[in-house]
C-alpha atoms as an extended CHARMM CRD file, in Angstrom:
* protein
*
       116  EXT
         1         1  MET       CA             20.8750000000       19.2440000000        8.5110000000  PROA      1               0.0000000000
         2         2  PRO       CA             18.2000000000       18.4080000000        5.9240000000  PROA      2               0.0000000000
         3         3  PHE       CA             17.7280000000       14.8560000000        6.9830000000  PROA      3               0.0000000000
         4         4  ASN       CA             15.5240000000       14.4560000000       10.0280000000  PROA      4               0.0000000000
         5         5  ALA       CA             15.7840000000       11.0620000000       11.5610000000  PROA      5               0.0000000000
         6         6  LEU       CA             12.6760000000       11.6650000000       13.7960000000  PROA      6               0.0000000000
         7         7  LYS       CA             10.5240000000       12.4930000000       10.8160000000  PROA      7               0.0000000000
         8         8  ALA       CA             11.9310000000        9.4810000000        8.9590000000  PROA      8               0.0000000000
         9         9  SER       CA             11.1830000000        7.1020000000       11.7870000000  PROA      9               0.0000000000
        10        10  GLN       CA              7.6180000000        8.5140000000       11.9740000000  PROA      10              0.0000000000
        11        11  ARG       CA              7.1710000000        8.1790000000        8.2030000000  PROA      11              0.0000000000
        12        12  PHE       CA              8.5020000000        4.6750000000        8.2690000000  PROA      12              0.0000000000
        13        13  ALA       CA              6.9630000000        3.4790000000       11.5250000000  PROA      13              0.0000000000
        14        14  LYS       CA              5.5640000000        0.3060000000        9.9010000000  PROA      14              0.0000000000
        15        15  GLU       CA              7.8610000000       -2.0900000000        8.1350000000  PROA      15              0.0000000000
        16        16  GLN       CA              5.4710000000       -2.3820000000        5.2980000000  PROA      16              0.0000000000
        17        17  GLU       CA              5.8390000000        1.3710000000        4.5770000000  PROA      17              0.0000000000
        18        18  VAL       CA              9.6750000000        0.8120000000        4.2290000000  PROA      18              0.0000000000
        19        19  VAL       CA              9.0270000000       -2.1370000000        1.9690000000  PROA      19              0.0000000000
        20        20  ARG       CA              6.8600000000       -0.1200000000       -0.3590000000  PROA      20              0.0000000000
        21        21  PHE       CA              9.4160000000        2.8000000000       -0.3320000000  PROA      21              0.0000000000
        22        22  LEU       CA             12.2070000000        0.3000000000       -1.2150000000  PROA      22              0.0000000000
        23        23  GLN       CA             10.0990000000       -1.3240000000       -3.8500000000  PROA      23              0.0000000000
        24        24  GLY       CA              9.5040000000        2.0180000000       -5.4880000000  PROA      24              0.0000000000
        25        25  ARG       CA             13.2010000000        2.4150000000       -5.7520000000  PROA      25              0.0000000000
        26        26  GLY       CA             13.9790000000       -1.0290000000       -7.1330000000  PROA      26              0.0000000000
        27        27  VAL       CA             15.6060000000       -2.4080000000       -3.9870000000  PROA      27              0.0000000000
        28        28  PHE       CA             12.8770000000       -4.9820000000       -3.2540000000  PROA      28              0.0000000000
        29        29  HSD       CA             10.8430000000       -7.0240000000       -5.7240000000  PROA      29              0.0000000000
        30        30  THR       CA              7.4460000000       -5.6810000000       -6.7170000000  PROA      30              0.0000000000
        31        31  GLU       CA              6.4280000000       -9.1140000000       -8.0790000000  PROA      31              0.0000000000
        32        32  ARG       CA              7.4610000000      -12.5790000000       -7.0940000000  PROA      32              0.0000000000
        33        33  THR       CA              6.8410000000      -16.0890000000       -8.5350000000  PROA      33              0.0000000000
        34        34  CYS       CA              6.5620000000      -19.1160000000       -6.2740000000  PROA      34              0.0000000000
        35        35  VAL       CA              8.5930000000      -22.2540000000       -6.9330000000  PROA      35              0.0000000000
        36        36  CYS       CA              5.3630000000      -23.9130000000       -7.9020000000  PROA      36              0.0000000000
        37        37  GLY       CA              4.9490000000      -21.4040000000      -10.7690000000  PROA      37              0.0000000000
        38        38  ASN       CA              2.1490000000      -19.3020000000       -9.3770000000  PROA      38              0.0000000000
        39        39  ALA       CA              2.2160000000      -15.6090000000       -8.5530000000  PROA      39              0.0000000000
        40        40  MET       CA              2.9010000000      -14.5330000000       -4.9490000000  PROA      40              0.0000000000
        41        41  LYS       CA              1.2850000000      -11.5900000000       -3.1670000000  PROA      41              0.0000000000
        42        42  SER       CA              2.6410000000       -9.2790000000       -0.6630000000  PROA      42              0.0000000000
        43        43  TRP       CA              1.5910000000      -10.2680000000        2.7850000000  PROA      43              0.0000000000
        44        44  GLU       CA              2.0490000000       -8.3190000000        6.0050000000  PROA      44              0.0000000000
        45        45  ARG       CA              2.5490000000      -10.7590000000        8.7980000000  PROA      45              0.0000000000
        46        46  ASN       CA              2.1930000000       -9.6040000000       12.3100000000  PROA      46              0.0000000000
        47        47  SER       CA              5.1170000000      -11.4860000000       13.8180000000  PROA      47              0.0000000000
        48        48  ARG       CA              8.8010000000      -11.2050000000       14.2870000000  PROA      48              0.0000000000
        49        49  HSD       CA              9.2690000000      -12.5240000000       10.6370000000  PROA      49              0.0000000000
        50        50  GLY       CA              8.0230000000       -9.2640000000        9.1050000000  PROA      50              0.0000000000
        51        51  PRO       CA              6.5380000000       -8.7150000000        5.6300000000  PROA      51              0.0000000000
        52        52  ARG       CA              6.5760000000      -11.7640000000        3.2680000000  PROA      52              0.0000000000
        53        53  TRP       CA              5.5460000000      -12.9780000000       -0.0900000000  PROA      53              0.0000000000
        54        54  ARG       CA              2.8460000000      -15.6780000000        0.0380000000  PROA      54              0.0000000000
        55        55  CYS       CA              1.8090000000      -18.0140000000       -2.7870000000  PROA      55              0.0000000000
        56        56  ASN       CA             -1.8430000000      -17.4770000000       -4.0270000000  PROA      56              0.0000000000
        57        57  LYS       CA             -2.2630000000      -21.2300000000       -4.8010000000  PROA      57              0.0000000000
        58        58  ALA       CA             -4.5100000000      -22.7230000000       -2.0090000000  PROA      58              0.0000000000
        59        59  ASN       CA             -2.6720000000      -25.9700000000       -1.6470000000  PROA      59              0.0000000000
        60        60  CYS       CA              0.8110000000      -24.3480000000       -1.6950000000  PROA      60              0.0000000000
        61        61  GLY       CA              0.7740000000      -21.2620000000        0.5850000000  PROA      61              0.0000000000
        62        62  LYS       CA              4.6090000000      -21.0700000000        0.4630000000  PROA      62              0.0000000000
        63        63  GLU       CA              6.0480000000      -17.8770000000        2.0830000000  PROA      63              0.0000000000
        64        64  VAL       CA              9.2200000000      -16.0320000000        1.2800000000  PROA      64              0.0000000000
        65        65  PRO       CA             10.5490000000      -13.0520000000        3.2030000000  PROA      65              0.0000000000
        66        66  VAL       CA             10.5900000000       -9.8000000000        1.2120000000  PROA      66              0.0000000000
        67        67  ARG       CA             14.2480000000       -9.5110000000        2.0330000000  PROA      67              0.0000000000
        68        68  ARG       CA             15.0850000000      -12.7090000000        0.0520000000  PROA      68              0.0000000000
        69        69  GLY       CA             17.2930000000      -12.1080000000       -2.8820000000  PROA      69              0.0000000000
        70        70  THR       CA             18.2340000000       -8.5020000000       -1.7800000000  PROA      70              0.0000000000
        71        71  TRP       CA             21.2850000000       -7.3630000000        0.1320000000  PROA      71              0.0000000000
        72        72  PHE       CA             18.9560000000       -7.2830000000        3.1910000000  PROA      72              0.0000000000
        73        73  ASP       CA             18.7690000000      -11.0690000000        3.0670000000  PROA      73              0.0000000000
        74        74  GLY       CA             19.9840000000      -12.7130000000        6.2500000000  PROA      74              0.0000000000
        75        75  HSD       CA             19.9390000000       -9.4360000000        8.2290000000  PROA      75              0.0000000000
        76        76  THR       CA             17.5030000000       -9.0370000000       11.1670000000  PROA      76              0.0000000000
        77        77  LEU       CA             17.8730000000       -5.2710000000       11.8680000000  PROA      77              0.0000000000
        78        78  GLU       CA             14.4730000000       -3.5740000000       11.4860000000  PROA      78              0.0000000000
        79        79  LEU       CA             14.1510000000       -2.1540000000        8.0080000000  PROA      79              0.0000000000
        80        80  ASN       CA             13.3530000000        1.4700000000        9.1930000000  PROA      80              0.0000000000
        81        81  LYS       CA             16.5570000000        1.4840000000       11.3020000000  PROA      81              0.0000000000
        82        82  THR       CA             18.5350000000        0.0580000000        8.3970000000  PROA      82              0.0000000000
        83        83  LEU       CA             17.1060000000        2.7540000000        6.1030000000  PROA      83              0.0000000000
        84        84  VAL       CA             18.1650000000        5.5930000000        8.4170000000  PROA      84              0.0000000000
        85        85  PHE       CA             21.5960000000        3.9630000000        8.9830000000  PROA      85              0.0000000000
        86        86  VAL       CA             22.2620000000        3.5660000000        5.2010000000  PROA      86              0.0000000000
        87        87  TYR       CA             21.1040000000        7.0970000000        4.4360000000  PROA      87              0.0000000000
        88        88  SER       CA             23.2130000000        8.5110000000        7.2370000000  PROA      88              0.0000000000
        89        89  TRP       CA             26.2320000000        6.4830000000        6.0860000000  PROA      89              0.0000000000
        90        90  SER       CA             25.8080000000        7.5230000000        2.5000000000  PROA      90              0.0000000000
        91        91  ARG       CA             25.7430000000       11.2210000000        3.5360000000  PROA      91              0.0000000000
        92        92  GLY       CA             28.9370000000       10.7620000000        5.5890000000  PROA      92              0.0000000000
        93        93  TYR       CA             27.1870000000       11.3890000000        8.9500000000  PROA      93              0.0000000000
        94        94  THR       CA             29.0540000000       10.1170000000       11.8840000000  PROA      94              0.0000000000
        95        95  THR       CA             27.8810000000        9.9990000000       15.5130000000  PROA      95              0.0000000000
        96        96  MET       CA             30.1480000000       12.8570000000       16.3620000000  PROA      96              0.0000000000
        97        97  ALA       CA             28.9430000000       14.9590000000       13.4590000000  PROA      97              0.0000000000
        98        98  VAL       CA             25.2790000000       14.3560000000       14.2020000000  PROA      98              0.0000000000
        99        99  CYS       CA             25.8150000000       15.0450000000       17.9890000000  PROA      99              0.0000000000
       100       100  SER       CA             27.8710000000       18.1350000000       17.3270000000  PROA      100             0.0000000000
       101       101  ARG       CA             25.2330000000       19.5460000000       14.9520000000  PROA      101             0.0000000000
       102       102  ARG       CA             22.5670000000       18.8770000000       17.4730000000  PROA      102             0.0000000000
       103       103  ASP       CA             24.5270000000       20.4020000000       20.2420000000  PROA      103             0.0000000000
       104       104  GLU       CA             25.2630000000       23.4820000000       18.1350000000  PROA      104             0.0000000000
       105       105  GLN       CA             21.5820000000       23.8910000000       17.4140000000  PROA      105             0.0000000000
       106       106  GLN       CA             20.7510000000       23.5170000000       21.1370000000  PROA      106             0.0000000000
       107       107  LEU       CA             23.4180000000       26.0760000000       22.0700000000  PROA      107             0.0000000000
       108       108  CYS       CA             22.0070000000       28.5920000000       19.5880000000  PROA      108             0.0000000000
       109       109  SER       CA             18.5680000000       28.0010000000       21.0100000000  PROA      109             0.0000000000
       110       110  TRP       CA             19.7530000000       28.6210000000       24.5040000000  PROA      110             0.0000000000
       111       111  ILE       CA             21.5660000000       31.8270000000       23.4390000000  PROA      111             0.0000000000
       112       112  LYS       CA             18.4340000000       33.0490000000       21.7060000000  PROA      112             0.0000000000
       113       113  GLU       CA             16.3500000000       32.3990000000       24.8600000000  PROA      113             0.0000000000
       114       114  ALA       CA             18.8740000000       34.1040000000       27.0820000000  PROA      114             0.0000000000
       115       115  THR       CA             19.1100000000       37.2430000000       24.9570000000  PROA      115             0.0000000000
       116       116  ALA       CA             15.3640000000       37.5910000000       24.3310000000  PROA      116             0.0000000000
């Protein structure tokens, strides 16, 4: 199986890495304008709210989740888990298919060890 969920979870350990990945593919905004008219900057907030856009204007400081305006809006599942889920779903992987492939690989490994 070419997709390795372990490697993907290591590559996308931080939510900001997933955000950059999705921005590069046009899923998330790369620029954002505040309701006050000023540019917003990407801001990694260390809390349960995750990465956000924050207004550069000193007396505004409005924040907007990076998910706002995307199909991730309103969903709370961690982005790295969502990314693995969507990829797996798009490839037609099911729990049974993933488990059977893993079990098949494990069985082959055991046979090689036993016959060595």
